[in-house]
C-alpha positions in Angstrom: 1.5 34.3 0.4 5.2 34.4 -1.0 7.0 31.1 -2.6 8.7 30.5 0.5 5.5 30.5 2.5 4.2 27.9 0.3 7.3 25.8 0.3 6.5 25.0 4.4 2.9 23.8 3.0 4.6 20.8 0.8 3.4 17.2 2.2 5.0 15.3 -0.5 7.8 15.2 -2.5 9.4 13.0 -5.2 10.9 12.8 -8.7 7.5 12.9 -10.5 5.2 14.4 -7.8 4.4 17.1 -5.4 1.5 17.4 -2.9 0.7 21.0 -1.0 -1.5 22.0 1.6 -3.3 24.3 -0.2 -4.6 27.2 2.1 -8.6 28.1 1.9 -9.1 31.5 0.5 -6.3 31.7 -2.5 -7.5 30.5 -6.0 -5.2 27.8 -7.7 -4.6 29.8 -10.6 -5.0 33.2 -12.4 -8.7 33.6 -13.3 -10.3 36.4 -15.9 -10.1 39.0 -13.3 -6.0 38.4 -12.2 -5.9 38.3 -8.5 -3.3 36.0 -5.8 -3.0 32.4 -6.9 -1.2 29.4 -6.5 0.6 29.0 -9.9 2.1 32.4 -9.6 4.6 30.9 -6.4 4.9 27.7 -8.0 8.9 28.8 -9.0 9.7 28.5 -5.2 9.2 24.7 -5.7 11.2 23.6 -8.7 14.2 21.6 -6.3 16.5 22.0 -9.0 14.3 21.7 -12.3 14.2 24.3 -15.2 10.6 24.7 -14.9 8.0 25.3 -12.3 5.6 22.7 -11.6 2.0 22.7 -12.7 -1.3 21.8 -11.5 -2.5 18.1 -11.9 -6.0 19.0 -11.2 -8.0 21.7 -9.1 -9.5 22.8 -6.0 -11.8 25.9 -5.5 -11.0 29.0 -4.1 -12.5 28.1 -0.8 -11.0 24.5 -0.4 -7.8 23.3 1.5 -6.2 20.8 1.3 -4.1 18.2 -0.6 -3.0 19.9 -4.1 -1.2 17.5 -6.3 1.7 19.2 -9.0 3.4 17.4 -12.0 6.9 18.5 -11.7 7.3 18.4 -16.0 5.5 17.4 -18.7 6.0 13.6 -18.7 5.0 13.7 -14.9 1.8 15.8 -15.7 0.7 13.2 -18.6 0.9 10.8 -16.3 -0.7 12.2 -13.4 -3.7 13.4 -16.2 -4.4 10.1 -17.1 -4.6 8.3 -13.3 -7.3 11.6 -12.8 -9.1 10.7 -16.1 -9.2 7.2 -15.5 -10.2 7.8 -12.1 -7.7 6.0 -10.6 -6.8 8.7 -8.0 -8.8 8.2 -4.6 -9.6 11.5 -2.6 -11.1 11.9 0.7 -13.0 15.3 1.6 -14.0 16.4 4.9 -17.0 18.7 5.4 -19.2 20.4 8.2 -22.6 20.4 6.8 -26.1 21.3 7.8 -28.7 19.2 8.6 -28.4 15.2 9.5 -28.2 12.9 7.2 -31.0 9.7 8.0 -28.5 7.3 8.0 -25.0 6.7 8.3 -23.0 6.5 4.8 -24.0 6.0 1.1 -24.0 6.6 -2.5 -24.9 10.0 -3.9 -25.7 9.0 -7.6 -27.0 12.2 -9.3 -25.8 13.4 -12.9 -24.8 17.5 -13.1 -25.0 19.5 -15.8 -24.5 23.8 -15.6 -26.8 25.7 -14.2 -27.3 28.4 -17.7 -24.8 29.9 -19.6 -25.0 33.0 -17.8 -23.4 31.6 -14.1 -20.0 30.2 -15.4 -19.1 27.0 -14.0 -22.1 27.1 -10.9 -23.7 23.5 -11.1 -27.3 21.4 -10.8 -28.1 18.2 -10.9 -29.5 17.4 -14.5 -30.8 14.2 -15.5 -29.1 15.2 -19.0 -26.0 15.7 -17.3 -22.8 14.0 -16.7 -22.6 11.1 -14.7 -21.9 11.7 -11.4 -21.2 9.6 -7.8 -20.3 10.3 -4.3 -19.8 8.0 -1.6 -20.1 9.6 1.8 -20.0 8.4 5.5 -20.8 10.1 8.9 -18.0 10.7 11.6 -19.9 12.8 13.9 -23.1 14.6 14.7 -23.7 18.0 16.7 -26.9 20.5 17.6 -25.7 24.3 17.9 -28.3 26.7 18.4 -31.2 25.8 16.8 -29.4 24.2 13.7 -28.4 20.2 13.1 -25.0 19.6 11.7 -22.9 16.7 10.7 -19.2 15.8 10.0 -18.7 13.8 6.9 -16.5 12.1 4.5 -16.7 12.6 0.9 -15.3 10.7 -1.7 -16.0 11.5 -5.3 -15.8 8.5 -7.6 -16.5 11.0 -10.5 -14.7 14.7 -10.8 -17.5 17.5 -12.0 -17.0 20.8 -11.0 -18.5 21.5 -7.4 -19.8 18.3 -7.6 -19.4 17.6 -3.8 -21.3 20.8 -2.7 -24.0 20.1 -5.3 -24.4 16.7 -4.6 -24.8 17.8 -0.8 -26.9 20.7 -1.3 -29.0 18.0 -3.3 -29.6 15.4 -0.4 -30.9 18.2 2.0 -27.8 18.9 3.7 -25.4 21.9 2.1 -21.9 22.2 2.9 -21.4 25.3 5.9 -20.4 28.4 4.1 -21.1 27.5 0.7 -22.2 30.9 -1.1 -23.8 29.2 -4.0 -25.5 26.0 -3.0 -25.6 26.4 0.6 -27.9 28.5 3.0 -26.8 31.8 4.4 -28.6 31.1 7.7 -25.4 29.5 9.9 -24.8 28.9 13.9 -20.9 27.6 13.4 -18.1 29.5 11.5 -19.1 30.5 8.3 -16.0 29.9 5.9 -16.8 27.1 3.5 -15.9 23.9 5.9 -14.5 21.6 2.7 -11.5 20.1 3.0 -9.1 17.8 0.7 -8.3 15.2 3.6 -6.4 12.7 1.6 -5.2 11.8 -1.5 -4.2 8.7 -2.8 -1.9 8.0 -6.0 -1.0 4.8 -7.9 2.0 6.7 -9.6 4.6 3.6 -9.8 3.7 -0.2 -10.8 4.8 -2.7 -8.5 4.8 -0.1 -5.6 2.0 0.9 -3.0 0.0 3.8 -4.0 1.4 7.1 -2.3 -1.1 8.1 -0.1 -1.0 11.7 1.6 -3.3 13.3 4.4 -3.2 17.2 4.7 -3.8 18.2 8.3 -7.4 19.8 9.3 -7.3 23.6 8.8 -7.7 25.9 11.5 -11.0 27.4 10.2 -12.5 23.8 10.6 -10.7 22.4 13.7 -13.4 23.7 16.3 -16.4 22.6 14.2 -14.9 18.7 13.7 -14.5 19.1 17.9 -18.2 20.5 18.0 -19.2 17.6 16.1 -17.9 15.0 18.7 -15.3 12.9 16.5 -12.1 11.8 17.5 -10.7 11.9 13.9 -7.3 12.4 14.1 -5.7 15.6 13.7 
């Protein structure tokens, strides 16, 4: 990806904040092993400012969708506080293995590090940090011998890998998850997790900024398979 290509994925822009549609399969920042990352392309998103924008939060390498950037230091401070205080509402779309017995609910399971050798891999841990996720079924399907479900996930906390661990703990892991999921899969196996919408109350006395990312190509067919009439 080039800086120009990243600019074509811009979903929202104002004086403080940018929202880009992150593609799946690319890290948001440079890791210890290096490699392609979005931060290396941010010079194409200055739009006249002297410095590059910076990440206000993170998305996993294989997660697509809404990614928020702050355009300067004060903007990053404001956005960072909103995320820390849980005032930024996020909705993810996912395709999961299995078929939840209910149509919606709340997952309330604390999370902790799996072990020191596993980096940021997480597990349900009664002594870990509180973690809550609201979920709702949008569509269901059966492919081959497997049941699948299209769900909307709204994290109320922001723990590492929260949605992936919570779904797996409930018995319906996200399709294509190489860490918490299953190797067996009858439908497309790239991680089926997309940051669909973000709502940021950035300005006083104004409506929150609501941004949606379009359905990525690697999830479109599976969403249709699940029989949903969700918007593009």
